[in-house]
Structures are given as structure tokens and as C-alpha cells.
C-alpha positions in Angstrom: -8.2 45.0 -1.7 -8.0 43.6 1.7 -6.6 46.0 4.3 -6.1 43.4 7.0 -5.6 39.6 6.8 -8.6 37.5 6.3 -8.8 35.2 9.4 -9.9 31.7 8.8 -10.1 28.5 10.9 -9.2 25.0 9.9 -11.3 22.0 11.0 -9.4 18.8 10.3 -5.6 18.8 10.2 -5.0 15.3 8.8 -3.3 14.3 5.6 -5.2 16.5 3.2 -5.4 19.5 5.5 -1.7 19.3 6.5 -0.4 18.3 3.1 -2.4 20.6 0.9 -4.6 23.2 2.5 -2.4 24.5 5.3 0.8 25.0 3.2 -1.3 26.9 0.6 -3.1 29.1 3.1 0.0 29.8 5.1 1.9 31.0 2.0 -0.9 33.4 1.1 0.0 36.9 2.4 -3.6 38.1 2.9 -4.7 35.1 5.1 -4.2 34.5 8.8 -4.9 31.1 10.5 -5.6 31.8 14.1 -7.7 28.7 14.7 -7.0 25.0 14.0 -9.0 22.0 15.1 -8.6 18.2 14.8 -9.7 15.1 16.7 -6.1 13.8 16.4 -3.7 15.4 18.9 -0.6 14.7 16.9 -2.1 16.2 13.7 -3.3 19.2 15.7 0.1 19.8 17.3 1.8 19.5 14.0 -0.6 22.1 12.4 -0.3 24.4 15.4 3.5 24.6 15.2 3.5 25.7 11.6 
């Protein structure tokens, strides 16, 4: 059992990351996403505001 959220970072916030990975990870109660990275500003901004 995890006593605190597992903190993970995401590299790449494009179509697959934003459409599949981020929603799944954000819905998981034992995960935290404090770091997101992308070479595309628009994708990064969209991911950061979730």
C-alpha cells in the first residue's frame, strides 16, 4: 500500500500523451503528476492546465 502519491513526470504531451496517458494517470488516486514536458508549447500548456 502506498502511503503517499507516487510522483511521476511526463515527457511528451502530444496526441497519445494527452489523449491516453494523462487522463488515465490523472484519474488514478495514488499518482501525482508534478512535472510535464513537451517541445510543443500548446500541448504543454494544455497538459499543464489539467
